[in-house]
C-alpha positions as CSV (number, residue, x, y, z in Angstrom):
1,M,0.0,0.0,0.0
2,P,1.6,3.3,-1.1
3,T,2.3,5.8,1.6
4,Q,0.7,9.2,1.4
5,T,3.1,12.2,1.4
6,L,2.2,15.1,3.7
7,R,3.3,18.6,3.0
8,V,3.3,21.9,4.8
9,T,1.3,24.3,2.6
10,T,0.1,27.9,3.0
11,D,-2.9,30.0,2.0
12,V,-1.0,32.9,0.5
13,R,-4.1,35.1,0.7
14,R,-4.5,34.7,4.4
15,D,-0.8,34.7,5.0
16,L,-0.4,38.2,3.3
17,L,-3.4,39.6,5.2
18,A,-2.2,38.3,8.5
19,S,1.1,40.0,7.9
20,A,-0.6,43.2,6.9
21,A,-2.6,43.2,10.1
22,M,0.5,43.9,12.1
23,F,0.7,47.3,10.5
24,K,-2.1,49.3,12.2
25,N,-1.3,53.0,11.4
26,D,0.0,55.1,8.6
27,A,3.2,56.0,10.3
28,A,4.4,52.4,10.8
29,V,3.4,51.5,7.2
30,I,5.3,54.5,5.7
31,W,8.4,53.8,7.8
32,E,8.5,50.3,6.4
33,Y,9.0,51.6,2.9
34,V,11.2,54.5,4.0
35,V,13.6,52.2,5.8
36,N,13.8,49.9,2.7
37,S,14.8,53.0,0.7
38,L,17.4,54.0,3.3
39,Q,19.0,50.5,3.3
40,Y,19.0,49.4,-0.3
41,V,21.3,52.0,-1.9
42,E,24.6,51.5,-3.7
43,R,27.6,51.7,-1.3
44,G,28.8,55.2,-1.0
45,T,25.5,56.8,-2.0
46,A,23.7,58.9,0.5
47,P,20.0,57.9,0.6
48,R,17.4,60.4,-0.5
49,V,13.8,59.7,0.2
50,Q,10.7,61.8,-0.7
51,V,7.4,61.0,1.0
52,M,4.3,62.7,-0.5
53,V,1.2,62.6,1.7
54,K,-2.0,63.4,-0.2
55,P,-4.9,63.2,2.3
56,R,-7.6,64.3,-0.2
57,L,-6.6,61.6,-2.7
58,R,-6.3,59.0,0.2
59,E,-2.8,58.3,-1.2
60,I,0.9,58.3,-0.1
61,D,3.9,58.0,-2.3
62,V,7.5,57.0,-1.2
63,S,10.3,57.6,-3.8
64,D,14.0,57.0,-3.4
65,N,17.4,57.1,-5.2
66,G,18.1,53.4,-4.3
67,R,19.4,50.6,-6.5
68,G,16.0,49.8,-7.8
69,M,14.9,46.3,-8.8
70,S,15.2,44.2,-12.0
71,A,12.2,42.1,-13.1
72,D,13.7,39.0,-11.4
73,E,14.3,40.9,-8.2
74,L,10.8,42.4,-8.3
75,Q,9.4,38.8,-8.5
76,H,11.5,37.8,-5.5
77,Y,10.3,40.9,-3.6
78,F,6.7,39.6,-3.9
79,R,7.6,36.3,-2.4
80,M,6.0,36.0,1.0
81,H,8.5,35.9,3.9
82,G,11.4,35.6,1.4
83,E,14.6,36.8,2.9
84,N,16.0,39.7,0.9
85,L,19.0,39.1,-1.3
86,D,21.3,41.4,0.7
87,R,20.9,39.3,3.8
88,R,21.6,36.1,1.8
89,R,24.9,37.7,0.8
90,G,25.8,38.4,4.4
91,R,24.9,42.1,4.6
92,I,23.0,42.4,7.9
93,G,20.0,44.7,7.9
94,R,16.3,44.8,7.6
95,G,14.2,42.5,5.5
96,K,14.6,39.4,7.6
97,F,11.0,38.4,7.5
98,G,9.9,39.6,4.1
99,T,6.7,41.4,5.2
100,G,7.3,44.7,3.5
101,K,5.1,44.0,0.5
102,S,2.1,43.3,2.8
103,A,2.4,46.4,5.0
104,A,0.4,48.6,2.7
105,F,-2.7,46.4,3.1
106,G,-2.8,47.1,6.8
107,I,-4.3,50.5,5.9
108,A,-5.1,50.6,2.1
109,K,-6.6,48.7,-0.8
110,K,-4.0,49.3,-3.5
111,F,-0.2,49.0,-3.7
112,R,1.9,50.0,-6.7
113,V,5.7,49.5,-7.2
114,D,7.4,51.6,-10.0
115,T,11.1,50.6,-10.1
116,R,14.1,51.4,-12.4
117,K,17.4,49.6,-12.6
118,D,20.1,49.6,-15.3
119,G,18.0,51.6,-17.7
120,L,14.9,49.3,-17.4
121,R,11.6,50.2,-15.8
122,N,9.1,47.8,-14.3
123,V,5.7,48.6,-12.7
124,V,3.6,46.2,-10.8
125,E,0.3,46.7,-9.0
126,L,-1.6,44.6,-6.4
127,T,-5.0,45.3,-5.0
128,R,-7.0,44.1,-2.1
129,D,-9.8,43.0,-4.4
130,T,-7.3,40.7,-6.3
131,I,-6.1,39.3,-3.0
132,D,-9.7,38.5,-1.8
133,R,-10.5,36.9,-5.2
134,S,-7.4,34.7,-5.3
135,S,-7.5,31.0,-4.8
136,G,-5.0,31.1,-1.9
137,D,-2.4,29.1,-3.8
138,E,-1.0,32.3,-5.4
139,I,-2.0,35.9,-6.0
140,P,-1.7,37.2,-9.5
141,L,0.1,40.6,-9.9
142,S,-0.8,43.2,-12.5
143,W,2.4,43.8,-14.4
144,M,1.7,47.3,-15.9
145,V,5.2,47.8,-17.4
146,R,7.8,45.2,-18.0
147,N,11.5,46.0,-18.9
148,E,10.7,49.3,-20.5
149,V,13.8,51.2,-21.6
150,T,14.0,54.5,-19.6
151,P,16.4,57.4,-19.2
152,L,15.4,57.7,-15.5
153,P,18.1,57.0,-12.9
154,S,17.8,53.9,-10.7
155,G,15.3,54.1,-7.9
156,T,11.9,52.9,-6.7
157,S,8.6,54.6,-6.0
158,V,5.8,52.9,-4.1
159,T,2.2,54.3,-4.1
160,I,-0.2,53.3,-1.4
161,S,-3.7,54.4,-2.4
162,E,-7.4,54.0,-1.4
163,I,-6.3,54.4,2.2
164,M,-9.0,53.2,4.5
165,L,-8.0,55.2,7.7
166,P,-10.5,57.9,8.7
167,R,-7.6,60.4,8.9
168,I,-4.1,60.4,7.5
169,S,-1.8,62.1,10.1
170,T,1.2,63.8,8.4
171,P,2.6,65.0,11.8
172,A,2.5,61.5,13.1
173,I,4.4,60.2,10.1
174,I,7.0,62.9,10.5
175,E,7.4,62.2,14.2
176,Y,7.8,58.5,13.6
177,I,10.4,58.9,10.9
178,E,12.4,61.4,12.9
179,R,12.4,59.1,15.9
180,H,13.7,56.2,14.0
181,L,16.3,58.1,11.8
182,Q,18.8,57.8,14.6
183,A,19.9,54.4,13.4
184,F,20.8,55.9,10.0
185,R,22.8,59.0,11.1
186,A,26.1,57.6,9.8
187,L,24.7,57.2,6.3
188,G,23.9,60.9,5.8
189,A,20.3,60.0,5.0
190,E,17.8,62.6,4.0
191,V,14.0,62.1,4.2
192,A,11.4,64.7,3.3
193,V,7.7,64.4,4.0
194,N,6.0,66.9,1.6
195,D,8.1,70.0,2.2
196,H,9.4,69.1,5.7
197,V,12.9,67.7,5.8
198,C,13.0,65.1,8.6
199,E,15.9,65.1,11.0
200,Y,16.7,63.1,14.1
201,R,16.8,65.7,16.8
202,E,18.7,64.4,19.8
203,P,17.3,65.8,23.0
204,A,19.6,68.3,24.8
205,V,22.0,66.2,26.8
206,A,23.0,67.2,30.3
207,E,25.6,64.4,30.6
208,S,26.3,61.0,29.2
209,F,27.8,57.7,30.3
210,A,29.5,54.8,28.5
211,F,29.4,51.2,29.8
212,R,31.2,48.0,28.7
213,P,29.9,44.5,29.6
214,T,31.9,42.3,32.0
215,S,34.0,39.6,30.4
216,Q,31.3,37.1,31.1
217,Q,28.7,39.3,29.4
218,A,31.0,40.1,26.6
219,A,31.4,36.4,25.8
220,V,27.7,36.5,24.8
221,L,27.1,40.2,23.7
222,G,30.5,40.8,22.0
223,D,32.6,43.9,22.6
224,V,29.8,46.4,22.7
225,E,29.4,49.8,24.2
226,L,26.2,51.0,25.8
227,R,25.8,54.7,25.8
228,I,23.2,56.2,28.3
229,K,22.4,59.9,28.1
230,V,20.6,62.2,30.5
231,A,18.3,64.7,28.9
232,Q,18.1,68.2,30.4
233,A,14.3,67.9,30.6
234,P,11.7,65.1,30.8
235,L,11.4,63.2,27.5
236,P,8.3,62.3,25.5
237,E,7.5,58.6,25.6
238,T,8.7,58.2,22.0
239,D,12.3,59.2,23.0
240,L,12.7,57.1,26.1
241,G,14.9,54.1,26.4
242,V,17.9,52.5,24.8
243,A,17.8,52.0,21.0
244,I,19.2,48.5,20.2
245,T,20.6,47.9,16.7
246,A,21.9,44.7,15.2
247,G,24.2,46.2,12.6
248,A,24.1,49.7,11.1
249,G,20.6,50.8,10.2
250,N,18.9,47.7,11.7
251,L,16.9,49.0,14.7
252,V,15.4,46.0,16.3
253,A,14.3,47.1,19.8
254,I,13.9,49.9,22.3
255,E,14.6,48.7,25.9
256,R,13.4,50.8,28.9
257,A,13.6,48.1,31.6
258,G,10.7,49.7,33.5
259,I,12.6,52.9,34.4
260,E,9.9,55.1,32.8
261,R,7.7,54.6,35.8
262,K,10.4,55.7,38.3
263,E,11.7,59.1,39.4
264,F,14.1,60.6,36.7
265,G,13.4,57.5,34.5
266,N,12.0,59.6,31.8
267,Y,15.2,61.6,31.4
268,L,17.2,58.6,30.1
269,F,17.8,57.5,26.6
270,G,20.8,55.9,24.7
271,D,21.9,53.3,22.2
272,V,23.9,50.1,21.8
273,D,24.8,48.1,18.7
274,V,24.8,44.3,19.2
275,P,25.5,42.4,15.9
276,N,25.4,39.2,17.9
277,L,21.6,39.4,18.0
278,E,21.8,38.4,14.3
279,T,24.7,36.0,14.4
280,A,24.1,33.9,17.5
281,D,24.1,30.2,16.9
282,T,20.5,29.4,17.9
283,A,17.2,28.5,16.3
284,L,15.4,31.2,18.4
285,E,14.8,34.6,16.8
286,A,16.0,37.6,18.7
287,Y,12.9,39.6,17.6
288,D,9.8,38.9,15.5
289,S,8.2,40.3,12.4
290,S,5.7,42.5,14.2
291,R,8.0,45.5,14.3
292,S,7.1,45.8,18.0
293,L,10.7,46.9,18.9
294,S,10.8,44.3,21.6
295,L,13.4,41.6,22.1
296,N,12.6,37.9,22.6
297,P,13.6,37.5,26.3
298,A,14.4,33.8,25.7
299,H,17.0,34.5,23.1
300,P,20.5,33.8,24.5
301,V,21.8,37.2,23.6
302,S,18.7,38.9,25.0
303,V,19.1,37.0,28.3
304,A,22.4,38.8,28.8
305,L,21.6,42.1,27.1
306,I,18.3,43.1,28.8
307,P,19.8,42.8,32.4
308,F,22.9,44.6,31.3
309,I,20.9,47.6,29.9
310,G,18.5,47.5,32.9
311,S,21.2,47.6,35.5
312,K,23.0,50.5,33.9
313,L,19.8,52.5,33.4
314,E,19.0,52.0,37.1
315,E,22.6,53.0,38.1
316,V,22.4,56.3,36.2
317,R,18.8,56.9,37.5
318,L,19.9,56.4,41.1
319,R,22.8,58.9,40.6
320,L,20.3,61.5,39.5
321,V,18.0,60.8,42.4
322,Q,20.8,61.1,44.9
323,R,22.1,64.3,43.3
324,Q,18.6,65.9,43.5
325,R,18.3,65.0,47.2
326,E,21.7,66.6,47.9
327,A,20.6,69.7,46.1
328,R,17.5,70.0,48.2
329,K,19.5,70.4,51.3
330,S,20.5,74.0,50.5
331,E,18.6,76.9,52.0
332,Q,17.3,78.2,48.7
333,A,16.2,74.7,47.7
334,R,14.3,74.5,51.0
335,R,12.5,77.7,50.4
336,L,11.7,76.7,46.8
337,A,10.3,73.4,48.1
338,Q,8.0,75.3,50.5
339,E,6.8,77.5,47.7
340,A,6.2,74.5,45.5
341,D,4.2,72.9,48.2
342,R,2.0,76.0,48.6
343,I,1.3,75.9,44.9
344,A,0.7,72.2,44.9
345,E,-1.8,72.6,47.8
346,I,-4.0,74.9,45.6
347,L,-3.8,72.7,42.6
348,N,-4.7,69.6,44.5
349,R,-7.7,71.2,46.1
350,D,-8.8,71.9,42.5
351,F,-7.9,68.5,41.4
352,E,-10.2,67.0,43.9
353,T,-13.1,68.7,42.1
354,V,-12.3,66.8,38.9
355,R,-10.7,63.7,40.3
356,Q,-13.7,61.5,39.8
357,R,-13.8,62.3,36.1
358,L,-10.1,61.4,35.8
359,S,-10.1,58.4,38.2
360,D,-8.1,56.3,35.7
361,I,-5.2,58.6,35.4
362,R,-2.3,56.2,35.4
363,A,0.2,58.5,37.0
364,A,-2.0,59.6,39.9
365,S,-2.5,56.1,41.0
366,S,1.1,55.7,42.0
367,A,1.7,59.2,43.4
368,R,1.5,60.1,47.1
369,G,-1.4,62.0,48.5
370,T,-5.1,62.1,48.0
371,A,-5.2,60.7,44.5
372,G,-2.8,57.8,45.2
373,S,-3.6,56.9,48.8
374,T,-4.3,53.4,49.9
375,F,-7.5,52.3,48.2
376,G,-8.5,56.0,47.8
377,S,-8.4,57.2,51.4
378,S,-6.8,60.6,52.0
379,Q,-3.5,61.3,53.6
380,E,-1.8,64.2,55.3
381,A,1.4,66.0,54.2
382,G,4.8,65.2,55.8
383,T,7.6,62.6,55.4
384,D,6.7,59.0,54.7
385,P,9.6,56.8,55.3
386,G,8.0,53.5,54.3
387,E,5.2,53.9,51.7
388,W,5.4,51.1,49.1
389,V,3.1,50.0,46.3
390,E,2.9,46.9,44.0
391,G,5.9,47.0,41.7
392,F,8.8,45.0,40.2
393,Q,12.0,45.2,42.3
394,T,11.9,44.4,46.0
395,P,10.3,41.2,47.5
396,G,7.3,42.0,49.5
397,D,3.6,41.5,50.4
398,I,0.6,43.2,48.8
399,E,-2.4,44.3,50.8
400,K,-5.7,42.8,49.7
401,T,-8.2,45.2,48.4
402,R,-11.2,45.8,50.5
403,T,-14.3,44.8,48.5
404,A,-17.5,46.8,48.4
405,N,-20.9,45.2,48.9
406,K,-21.6,42.7,46.2
407,G,-24.3,43.5,43.7
408,N,-25.1,43.9,40.0
409,G,-24.9,47.7,39.8
410,G,-21.2,48.0,39.1
411,K,-20.5,44.7,37.3
412,N,-19.8,46.4,34.0
413,R,-17.8,49.3,35.4
414,K,-14.0,49.6,34.8
415,P,-12.2,49.3,38.2
416,P,-10.2,52.3,39.3
417,N,-6.5,52.3,38.5
418,I,-5.3,52.5,42.1
419,A,-1.9,51.0,42.9
420,A,-2.2,48.4,45.6
421,A,-0.3,49.2,48.8
422,G,2.3,46.8,50.1
423,S,5.4,46.5,52.3
424,P,8.9,45.0,51.7
425,S,9.5,41.5,53.0
426,A,12.4,39.1,52.4
427,D,9.9,36.3,52.3
428,G,7.3,38.1,50.3
429,R,5.7,36.4,47.4
430,N,5.1,39.6,45.4
431,A,7.2,42.5,44.4
432,V,7.0,46.1,45.6
433,D,8.5,49.5,44.8
434,P,8.8,52.7,46.8
435,A,5.7,54.9,45.9
436,G,6.7,57.5,43.4
437,G,9.9,55.7,42.4
438,G,12.2,56.9,45.2
439,D,13.7,54.9,48.0
440,G,10.8,55.2,50.4
441,D,12.1,58.3,52.2
442,R,11.2,61.5,50.4
443,R,9.1,64.6,51.1
444,K,5.5,64.5,49.9
445,P,3.1,67.4,49.4
446,R,-0.6,67.4,50.1
447,G,-2.5,65.7,47.4
448,G,-1.5,63.7,44.4
449,L,0.0,66.4,42.2
450,R,3.6,67.6,42.9
451,V,5.1,70.9,42.0
452,D,8.9,71.0,41.8
453,Y,11.6,73.5,40.7
454,R,14.3,72.0,38.5
455,N,17.3,73.2,36.6
456,L,16.2,72.0,33.1
457,G,18.4,74.1,30.8
458,S,18.0,77.7,29.5
459,D,16.9,76.4,26.0
460,E,14.0,74.3,27.4
461,P,10.4,75.6,28.0
462,R,9.7,77.4,31.3
463,S,7.7,74.4,32.6
464,F,6.8,70.8,31.9
465,Y,4.1,68.4,32.9
466,D,5.6,65.1,33.8
467,P,2.9,62.4,33.5
468,P,4.8,59.4,35.0
469,S,5.4,61.3,38.3
470,F,2.2,63.4,38.1
471,A,4.3,66.5,38.6
472,I,4.6,70.1,37.3
473,L,8.2,71.1,36.9
474,I,9.2,74.8,36.8
475,N,12.4,75.4,34.9
476,L,14.7,77.6,37.1
477,D,17.1,77.9,34.1
478,H,14.5,79.6,31.8
479,P,15.7,83.2,31.3
480,V,12.4,84.7,32.6
481,V,12.4,82.5,35.7
482,A,16.1,82.9,36.4
483,A,15.8,86.7,36.1
484,A,12.9,86.9,38.5
485,L,14.7,84.7,41.0
486,S,17.9,86.7,40.8
487,D,16.2,90.0,41.4
488,G,15.1,89.2,45.0
489,G,15.1,85.5,45.8
490,V,12.3,83.1,46.5
491,E,10.3,85.5,48.6
492,E,10.3,88.2,46.0
493,P,6.6,88.9,44.9
494,A,7.5,89.0,41.2
495,F,9.1,85.5,41.4
496,R,6.2,84.1,43.4
497,R,3.6,85.6,41.0
498,L,5.5,84.3,38.0
499,S,5.6,80.8,39.6
500,Y,1.9,80.8,40.2
501,E,1.2,81.9,36.6
502,I,3.5,79.2,35.2
503,A,2.2,76.4,37.4
504,F,-1.5,77.3,36.9
505,S,-1.1,77.4,33.1
506,E,0.8,74.1,33.1
507,Y,-1.8,72.5,35.4
508,A,-4.7,73.5,33.1
509,M,-2.9,72.1,30.1
510,A,-2.0,68.9,32.1
511,L,-5.7,68.3,32.9
512,G,-6.4,68.8,29.2
513,Y,-3.7,66.3,28.4
514,E,-5.1,63.7,30.8
515,M,-8.6,64.2,29.4
516,A,-7.4,63.7,25.9
517,Q,-5.5,60.5,27.0
518,R,-8.7,59.2,28.5
519,D,-10.9,60.2,25.6
520,P,-8.9,60.7,22.3
521,D,-12.1,61.7,20.5
522,I,-12.9,64.7,22.8
523,P,-13.9,67.7,20.6
524,A,-11.2,70.4,20.4
525,D,-13.8,73.0,21.5
526,D,-14.6,71.0,24.6
527,L,-10.9,70.5,25.4
528,L,-10.2,74.2,25.1
529,Y,-13.2,75.0,27.3
530,E,-11.9,72.6,30.0
531,V,-8.4,74.2,29.9
532,R,-9.7,77.7,30.2
533,S,-12.1,76.7,33.0
534,S,-9.4,75.0,35.0
535,L,-7.1,78.0,34.6
536,N,-9.8,80.3,35.8
537,R,-10.7,78.2,38.8
538,V,-7.2,77.9,40.2
539,S,-6.5,81.6,39.5
540,V,-9.5,82.7,41.5
541,A,-8.6,80.2,44.3
542,A,-5.1,81.7,44.6
543,A,-6.1,85.4,44.5
544,A,-5.1,86.0,48.0
545,L,-1.5,84.8,47.3
546,Y,-1.0,87.6,44.8
547,R,-1.3,90.3,47.5
C-alpha cells in the first residue's frame, strides 16, 4: 500500500493579510518603505527619500534614489516571507521576515511599485480585491510595465492608495520617521515628508555615560558599548529608552527596563549596537516580524543584554535621584520646596473637584497623597519613610483590596486604576517598589500632584508636565524665571507671581492632556473649554496669594 506524502502548505491570501494586520497605522506603514529606501542603496550613496502625503486623494507616495529592482528581483520581492538578497549575501540589515510588500494592506486597498534599474523600468500593481478573489495558492500581480527602456536614474517609487483610515496624520508620520532616523545617522540620509525635511533631533543632553559589559557578558554580547544619556528635561514617551541595533541601520528594539515609571526615569535614553543578535548560533529569533521593537527575552543574547541595559539605566537613574536630594539640602532649595508645596496645595484642592472624572489617570494612581492613597483614602502631608506599592524590584507583600458590597450595579464598570499598597519583606511572594519611584524616604506634598523647581536648561520651556510622576516642573534655568529669582530671591513677589502663573497654566494644560488621553475623541472646543475653565478656577482660588 503506497504511503501518502504530507506537505506543509500555506494559503498565500490569508498569509499576506495576517502579515498586513501587524501594521495598524499610517506612520508604521510608511516607515516600512522609507527604511527599505534607506538601506538598499549603492555603497557610498547617501540615501534620499521623498514622501508625499495626499490626504484628499487618500494616497501616499514614497520615492528614493536606491538601487531599484530588476524584473527578477521584483518577483523575489513579492515572495511572502522571502529573505532579501542582501541578507543572503551576508549584509546584515532589515528584510529578515519579508513582510514589507504586505504592510500597505494594513491601511489601504491598492499598492503599486514603480522601479528602475540599469535603464529598465518595471511597474507592478496589487489590489485588495485581487487578494480577496485569489485561490490562496498564489496571488496574480498586474504587471503594468515590463522591462521598458527608460532614461530615468535607478530608484523605486511605491504608491499606497485607497487608504481606509478615517484620517491620515502627516505630523505622526514625520514624528515616527524622525524618531527612527537615529539608526541611519552615519549614512547621511535625508528624508522629506512633503516640504518638511526630517531630522533626528537628539534631545539636549546634560551628561552621558558609557558602559562596557563584563568579560562574562562580553562572551555573549560581544565587545559592545552601551551609551546612556541624561536629557536636560523630561522626554516624551517616543524618545525614552535605549535603542538597540543589530548592525548599522537595523533598529530591532527599544529597551526601557521599566525605568519610565520611576523618578528621573523619563530623562534617560541611549543606544547600543549588538550584531550578535543576528549571528548567535540558535534557532530562536531575537525579535519577530511584528516591528514591536521588543526583544525575545528567551534569546540567549537577550538573556544577557536586557539585564545589562536595565542595571545601567538604574545605576544612572539612582545617581540623579541622589544628586537631587543633595541639592534640596540648600537653604534656597528648602524655600523653593516650601513655595512649590503652597502651589501644589492649591492645585490639589482643585484636582479633587475633577478627580472623579479622571479616576483612571495612570500616574495619579502611584503618586502620594489624595489621588494615590491606599485604596482611595486621604493622607496628610509630611515625610513618609515607608510607603510602598505593588511593583517590580523588591520582594514584599501586597495588601488585599477591601471589596465593596456585592451587587449587580457595578459589574460592567471599569475598576479604578489605584496602585495596591504593600510592604517590603524578604519572604514576600510579590514585588513592591517605593511609591513615586524613590527609596521610600522623600518629602510628599498634600494631594497627588507635585510641583517642583528643577534646573532643566536655558533652552528648554519654562515648565513641563511630567505624567509618570504626576508633577509640574518649573524650569529655574529659563531666562524669565532665572531673572525673577535673581532679582530678589524666592520671597520676591515678582518671582512668586510668575511661579503661580506658570504652574497654573501648566496645570490647566495637564488636565487637558489627561482628558485627551482618556478620551482621544474629545472635541477640540470641549478640550479648550476645560483648559480655560481649569485655569480660571485655580487663579480665583489663589487670588489671596498675589497680594
